[in-house]
N, C-alpha and C positions, 0 to 999 in steps of 0.2 A: 362234475362235481367235486374239488378237489375236500379233502378233511385231513386235519393234522390232529393230534391228541397229544399232548404237552406230557412229557416225560415224568413230570413230577407228580401227577395227577394221581388221585388214591388215597390209601393211608399213610397217615405220618408214624414216625416212628411209637410217641406217646399213645397214638390210638390202638396201632399195631396190638403192639405190647397190653394193654388195658384189654384187647377185645379174645388175643391169646389167653390171657392169666383167665379171663370169665368161662371162655371154651375147654381149656384144661380139665379145670373145675368139674365142668358138665364132665366131660368123657372120663373124669374119674368118681363118679357116682355122688360128688356131694351136693347139697342142696345150696343153692345161691339166691341170694336178692342184691340190688343194688341200689346203692343213695341215689335215689333218679336215674334218668335213661344213661347207659355206661358211655354211648355214642349218639350225637344227633343225625341219628340215621334208622327212617323208619321199617325197611326193609330188613336192617341187622337187629332192631330192636323186635320185629314182629318174629322173625326164626328163634328168639334167645325167649321170648315167651311161648313159644310152640314147645321148648325144651325145657319149662318149667321154671325158667328165672322168672323171679317178680322182680316190679318195681315198688320201691318207698320212697318215702319223704323225708323219713325222721328216723334216727334211730330206734325208735322207741314202738317202733311200727312193722321190727324184724318178727319173725312168725319163728316159733320155738325150735330149735332144732336147724336153724338156715346161716349160713354165715354169708356175713356182709361184705360187698366189695366196693371200695371206694372206687369211683370212675377218675378217667384221666384228668380232670377239670382238679380234683383234690376238693378239700372241704374246709372249712374255719374250726379253728383251735377249738369252737365249743362244742361244735360237732363228735370231734377225735374224745373229749372228754365225756360226752355223753354214751360214746359205745364201752371205754373204760370203766365207767361209772356203773353202765348195765351189765357190764362182763359178758359181752358181746364179742364172739371172735369173729375177726374181720381182716380181709388182706387188703393192701396198700396201694391200690392200681394207678395213682397219681403220675402220672407224666414226670419224668425226672427234671427236663427244664422249668416245669412249675416248680415241683420242691426246691429246684435253684434259689428261683424268688423269692421261694418265705425263708431260705436259711440269709438269703440278703438282705431282707429286711429287717430279721432276726437279730443279726448278726452286726449290722452297720448302722442302726440306729438307736437312738435313745429319743425321753419322753420331751426331750427339748428337740427335737428333728421333728422336719414336717416331709411327709412322704407322698410326692405327688403324684398318679399312677395313670397313665396313659390306656384307655380302655372303657368296656361298657359295665357301670357301678353297679347293675342288677345280675352280672353276668356270676356263677358259680364260683368263675376261676378266680376274679376280682374281691369278690367277697371274702376267698380264703386268703388273699393276701391281706386287704385290711385288718382282718385279725387278729395278724403277726406284730401289726405299726403299734409302736408303745407310745405314739403319742398321736399328733394331728395328721389326719392324712384325706387327699382330695384325689376325687377323680372324673376326667372330662375324656370327650370321644372326640374332638376336635379341638384346632388352633381357638374358635372361637369362646369355648366350652372354658380354656385355660384361660385366657383373658379377661374373661369373666372374673376366674375365681382368684387372679390375681389383682384385679382392678374394686373386688368387696373387701378382698385382705390383703393391702398392700405391706403390712408387717413380715408378710412371709416373705419378701426379697431380700430384708438384711436376715432371716432364719436360715440356718443349716436345713439344706433340701438332699433328699434324699429324691432321685427321678427313676422311673422303674415303667414297664411297658407289658400289656397284656400281650401272652405269647402270640397270638392272632393279629394283635393290632397292625393297622396300616402301614408301611413303612411309608409313606410319601408323608402321610399325616404326621407320621412320629419326627419326620425331619423338619418339616415345618415346627411342632413344638419344641424340639430340642433349640433351633435358631432364639425363638421367647424365651426359653429359660436362662437360655446361654448370656441374652442381653439384659434380663431384669433381674436375675437371681444367680448374685455375687458368691454363694457359699453352696452353691449345686454339684452334687458327687450324681453323674449317669452312671446307668447301669444297662445297654443294650440288651433286653430280656425279649426280645420277640424272634421266635423257634426260625434258627436257620431256616428249617425244612420252609415253613412259611413265607420268609423272605425271599428265599427261592421260586416257591411256588408263585408267588405275587410278580415277581418279577417276570416270570416266564410266562405268565397268561398278560403279561401287559404288553411283550413282543408278538405274542402269538394275536391276541387282540389287534394289533396294529396291522396286522398280515391281513387278517382272514374279514370277511364283507359281516358274517355273524359268528356269535361265540353261544356256545352250549356248555353253562357249568353246572356241571354233576351235583346233589349232596343235599342234605337239609335244610328245608327254609329257617329252621331255627337254628342252626350250625352259623356262632360267628365267623370264623374262618372263611365258609363258602361264600356267607355274604358280602364279607368286606372283597373277596374273589370276583363276582358279580358286579362289584363297584368299581374294581379295577379295570373289568373289561367294557362296561359301560361306557368310558370314557374315549373312546375309543371306535365301536363298532357297536351297533344291536346287539344285544345279549338279552340270553333267555338262561331262567333257572328253573332245573327239571329234577324231579327227587327220584323218577324211574322214569324206563324208557317209555310207556306208556304214555307220558307227557310232550311227547314230540310231536304227537299227532295235532296239538292244539296250535303248532308252531306255522308260520307260512313261509316255505322254503323257498320262494317265489324269486327269481332272479340272484340266487346265492351262487357263486361261484366257488368261493372259497369259504370253510369253514371251519372254525376251531373249537377243541374240545376240552375242558380241564375239569377238574375234579377238586371237593374240599377234603381236606385230611380224615376226614368219617366216613368215603364212598369208599367201599370193598370193589378191588379190580373186576367183580363179577359184573359187577352193574356197570362198568365203563366199558367191559368190553361188550356186552349186550345193548347198549347204544350205541357203540362206533359199529357194528356188525349190521345193525337193522338199519343205522342212515347210509352205509357203505352197497350193501346188497341186496335189501328189501327196500327202501325206502323208495322209490318210483312208482313200485309195482304197490307197495302198501296203499298209496293216496288214493287210488281207485276200487279198493276193497270195503265192506260195509265193519262198522266198527266190532261187531261179532266175529267176523274172519280176523282183525287184528288182533283182537284181545286172544284169539286163538295161537296164533305167530308168536305173540311175544311169551305165551305160556311157554311154547315148545322152545325158544330161543333161550328160556331162565334153566332148563334142565340141565340146561351145563352143568348144574353141580349136583345133579341124583346122580346114584349109581346107575347102571344098566349091565346091558351081558357080556362085557369087554372088561371090568372090574378085575380086579384081585391081577391081574395079569403084568407082569415085568417087562420089560423094554429099554434096550439102551436108546439115549437121545445122544443127539449131536448140537450142540449149542451152534444158532445159526445168530440170533440179536436177543442185546439184554436191555432191557428197560425196567425202572425204579419199579413197576407195579405186576411185570410178569419177564419170564425168558420162555421166547422163541427154540424149539429145538425141530429138528428133522429126524423124524424115527422109522426112516425108511420105509414109508406105507403112504397112501393116497390121503392120510390124514395129517394136519398141521397141527403141530405139537406144541401145547403153550402149559407152565408152571406158574398158576400164579403165584405174588409174590409169597402168600401166606403159607405157601405149599411146600418152600424151596428150603426149610429148614424149620425144626423146632424151637432154636434160638432166636427169639424174637430179634436180636440184634445181628444176626448174622446181614450181612448184604451183598447180596450176588454181584452187584456193579463194581463190587472190590474185587470180589474171591473169584469170581469168572471171567474166562475171554471166550471169545470165538473159536471155535473150535474144538472146546472140551468137551470130553463123554463125562456122562451121567447116566449111573443109574436109577431106575425110574416105577414107579410103579402107576398104571391106569386107573383111573378115577373113574371118568366117565367119558364116553363119547356122544358127536353128535352127528348123524349122517347128511341132515339138511346143509350145516355148514360147512361140514368136512373138517370139523375141530375134533381134536380129542384133549382133554386137561388132565395133565399128569402132577405125579405127586413124589419130589426126591422127599421129602419130608417124613412120607410115610413107609419110603423101601428104605431109609436108614435107619427108623425105630426099629425094625422088623431086624435088620442085620445086625444090628448092636443090640438088640433086648439080648441074643445067646452070649456074645463079650460080658455084659452085665452082669448074666449070672456066671460063668466061670470066672469071672475076678472078684466074685463073692465066694467061690467054690475056695479056690487057690489063694484067697488073701494077696492079688495081686494089685500095685500102687498104680494107677491111673491119672491120667492128667490131663486139665482142659482149663478151659478159659472162665472166670468169673463172669457171668453175663447179666446177672438180676440183684441187687439187692432185697429180702421180700423182711415182710414180719418175723422176724426172729431167727432169720437165718438170711444164706445166700444159696443162688443156684447155679449148676456147672450141665452145660451140654457134653458131654463126652460120644463122641460119634451120633450127635443127634436124642440121645437118651436124656433126659432130662433127672437131676441127681440133686434132690435137695441138704444143704448141711448146714445141721441148726448153727447157732451159734456160738453155744458151747463148745462145739466141737472144730469150730475155725482154727484153734490156736493163738486169737487173738487175745489180748487183757481187758479187762473190765474197762479199762478208758480209753481203748480204740477203736474206731468207729466203722460198723462191716461196711461200709464206703470205701473204705482203705482198698480194701478187697478188687472192689470194682473194676472190669478190665485186665487184670493180671492172671497170669498161669499157676496155677498151682496142683500139687499135689496129692493125693487124697487115696482113700480104701472108700472098695463097698460094706458096710457094715450090714446093713440089712435090706432086706428086698422083701415087699409084699407082691407076688406074683399076680393075683387077680385083680387090685386095680394097679397094678405097674407102679406100684410106690417104690422108692429107691433112697436109701440114705447112706450119705457119704462121712467121713472123718479124715479132718486135714490134719486136726492134733495127731491123730494116731503117727501119720506119717512124721510131722512136727519131732516129737517126741523121739521116736528111731533116731531119727537125723541126729538129734541133739545131742541123745547118749553117744551115738560113734564120736560127735565132735567132742565133746567129754574125756571120754576116752582118750581120744588124740592127743587133747591138751593134759591131761593129768600124766601122760605118758613122758613130757619133757617140763613141765612146769616146775620151775625154780624161786626163789626170793631172787630178786635182782632182774629178771629178765623184762625186758620191752616187750609189749604186745600192743595192735591197734584196734581197739573195740568201738561198740556204738553204746552212746548212752539209751537206756532203756527205760528210766522213770530215776524221778527227783524228789526225795525226802529234805525235812528243815537241817537233816544233820549231814545228810551228804547225798552221792548220785552212784546210782548201779549201772555196771559196765556190762555190757553182755561182750564175753570172749571169745567168744564160738564154741557156746555147748553148755559154757560155765559164765556165772556171774562173781563178780567181783565190786567192793565197793570204795569209792574214794570218798574220806571223811572230809568234811565242809573245813577241815584244818589244811586239809592237803591240796586245798583249789587254788588257794594262792596265799601269797606271802603277805597280803595285805587282809585286814579282818574283812568279810562280808557276812553279810545277813543271810543269807540264803545260797544255795549253788547255782539256781537260776541268775547269777550275776555274770557267772562266768561261761555255763554249758547250759545246753538245753538239749530236750530227747531229741533223739534221733541224732545229733551232733557225734562225728569219728574222731576219737581221741585216741592221742598215744599214751599211755598209763606204766607202771612199771610193777611190779609184784615189790610189796616192803615186806610182809609177813604175809605164813599161811598157819591157819590153828584149825586143827583137828577136835570136834566136838565130842563133847558123851555120845551123840547118837552114831556116832562115825561119818556123818558131813563135816568138809571142810568148808573153811571162811576164809575168804582171802582179802587181806586190806591192799589198796592198791595206792600210788602215789601218782602226782600227776604234776606239782610244780617242781621246775629242774633249778636245780642249786645255783646253775649261773644267774638266775633272776633275780635270787634272794636280793634283798636292798643293802642287808650288811655285808655282800661281799662284793658289790659294786663300789659300796661306800671304802672297804677294804682295799680293794683294786685302787680307787681314785685321789683318795685322801691319807693322810696322814698327819699325825704331831706336828705343831708349827704352820702349817698350812694356813692362809688365811682366804676365806670364801665369802661368798655374798649368803645369808640368811636370812628368811623370813621368819617374822615375830608371829606365831599360833595361839600362844597362852600366853598370863600375865598370873604371877604368883606374890605372895609378899615377900617371897626370898628369891624369888629369881623371874626369870621370862624364858620361856619354850621357844626354841629356835628350827625351823624345817631345816636340814642340810640340801637333801635330797628327799624324793618320795619315799616315806615310813621309814626315814632316820632321821630322829630329832635331838639336839643336844641341849644345855640348861646354860645358861648364862645367869653365874650366880650374882645377887643383887651388888656385891661388892664388884663384880665386875663390867657392871655397865657401865660406871662414870669415873674419872681419877676424883671426884670429890662425892662427901656423903649425900646420897639420898634416902627419903622416908621411904619410898616407894617406886618400884621401876615403871610406874605407870607415870612419873614424874618426866621419863625422858622416851620411854616407848609408848608403843600401840599396835592394838593388832592388826596385821597386814603391811608395818613396816620391812624396808625391806635395808639389814645394813651388813657391811662388812663388821665377819668376827673372826678371831684366830682361833685355832684348836690346839689345847692345852693339854688334854687330857683323852683318853681311850681305854673303853675296859672291852675287849671285843667279849668274853666271857659275860659277863653281865649285860650288855651290849648297851652301854654307860657312854655319853660324850660331853665334854665339860669345855666350854666356849667362852673367850674374853674379847667384850670388845675395847676395856679401857688397856688391855696390853698393846694397843693400837694406836692409845692418843699420848703422845710427845708429854713426857714428863711435864707438870707443872711447878716451879719453885715456889708458887705461891703457899702452895699446901700445907695447910700445917700439920704437925704432930695429930693433934687435936681431933682435926676433921679426918685423916687417916687412921685415927683407934676410933673412932664415933660409931661403929658397928658393934652394936652389945657381944659380948661375948655368947651372950644367951640365942643367939644368933645362931639356924645349925651351920653343922660344917658344909663343907661344898658336897662331898662325897655324899652325905646324909640330906642336904636339898636337892642332890639328882635323882636318891631312890622318892624322895616324898614325889618330887614333881614328874617322874614317870606314871608311879601309882594314880595322882590326881588326875592326870592325863589319860592313862586307859579307863579309869572310873567315867570320865569326862564323854568318851568314844562309846 
């Protein structure tokens, strides 16, 4: 009998993160309860209950003094508000992929949009999605239910539609539904939100089930992704869903030569290992034994996770194989060593498949041995944590700057795992402004100091801001050593106000006034620059205040871009140009020569005859030829004439020429009035 185990079987990232958060809180001595089961796995739930974790259905059920952990599925908006209103301290362990869908629905929809959700409408994850919808929303499990929704609500086909899926939705079913929506909904926007781990797990399960005579799917019978795995496999061969190794005895393996094993995202590596070991080594023998003997041996197989006399020793292991759920190592003994995925690192985002290669040597701590199976359970996580603890203490004592990657964003701050130790950095010490999201630090390498250590509970607090302040001071000192008016710098736009943009010049901030951003009039700086833009500026002035601080005024617009400089370069008196009529007054017409440079055609210069109003000859939007008759660069005034281009008509009477009242403003006065009127209009 040949047995193959899927490489993608077992905990996914989101589940592993949620379970890790919960176990860490238990290790720290925190009293914890969860809103619903943390994952759909009875063995894990049973173990957590033994450790004092309580399961509640509503925020109001939380016992006094307990912290609430929100499970990987997430919760709806009402539940979050209830927690806040009741003042209950809670940790959000919602899977980041689920939170991403929350953000998509919140940011991409309006009350006029319709959200179509592929998934189980009763599932907590989908209930959370729907709570963020501003307008109508519908859920469906397959193409038949989708077609029924569209049939009963035909107006949906003409409305804006947002299409998302539950993270564990069937990839095959998603493709079918996508085709239907693509044909019938003309304004649909697709977001493929099925978790990549789910997609890969389903793909591998389908491939493995086509090879096998029989498939074993390990996981909770109430787990959505596990049930979907069973459905995928059932299309190709006989498939059984088991929650634990004991369930194998109910299955008839007769005539099976090839058996495949996969597991849902909520199944621990220990249970997968237990099933595999029993099937490969003990199955044929177990068939002939009594139920009592079977239970005893299954119990012995499960002691994998318990300590025995071999624990607390350190060994060096050489990596011989790497799988998503465990790493196998050669420790130079008769035992086959293996490191469960959750014992690889304290950092839940660490990926051994990416970080390790065959032949790598690892320092490990022995957790337990199983003499009957010849296996030894090892932990790199425990070894690293012990080894790094003294480094943490020394860093606190010596004010050493440490470095690490931000692995998690939690309520109130971020988590970094330098050398395997967990360091919490509160939001107020991240160095981010109030407007910046903590998510902007995720996966980024940061430098920080250890500012507080609670040895009894092994709690460590760090500060990025402390290092940033020191670095900014050094940059500021270097800046002021060479700063002078007129000098050009490259900076980053940090914030915008109604009156200007603040630019980081490297440890020092300066401001570009709104009037310095553009030669044209603008209503807000965002018309020219945005936060995060890299800009080239120059120092206009440096003003020292009474408190000793210095204020830097920056220039941004360039002289060569000044419309009047362009006009001066390209035009002169007596030039004839095409102008566009942009405004009409009783005394003349305003005409655009080039962008942001206008001239006045006095009423006396519009025609070679008397007219009572410019409207008799001109309309806004007309493009006409006009001659430049006068330019005042100091006052930025241009006088234009259409009449100068019209051939003199000998029939024009002196009376007509003198018909313009002497009460009319002079050309110069008219220009001034016109410009003022134009500015008021703008």
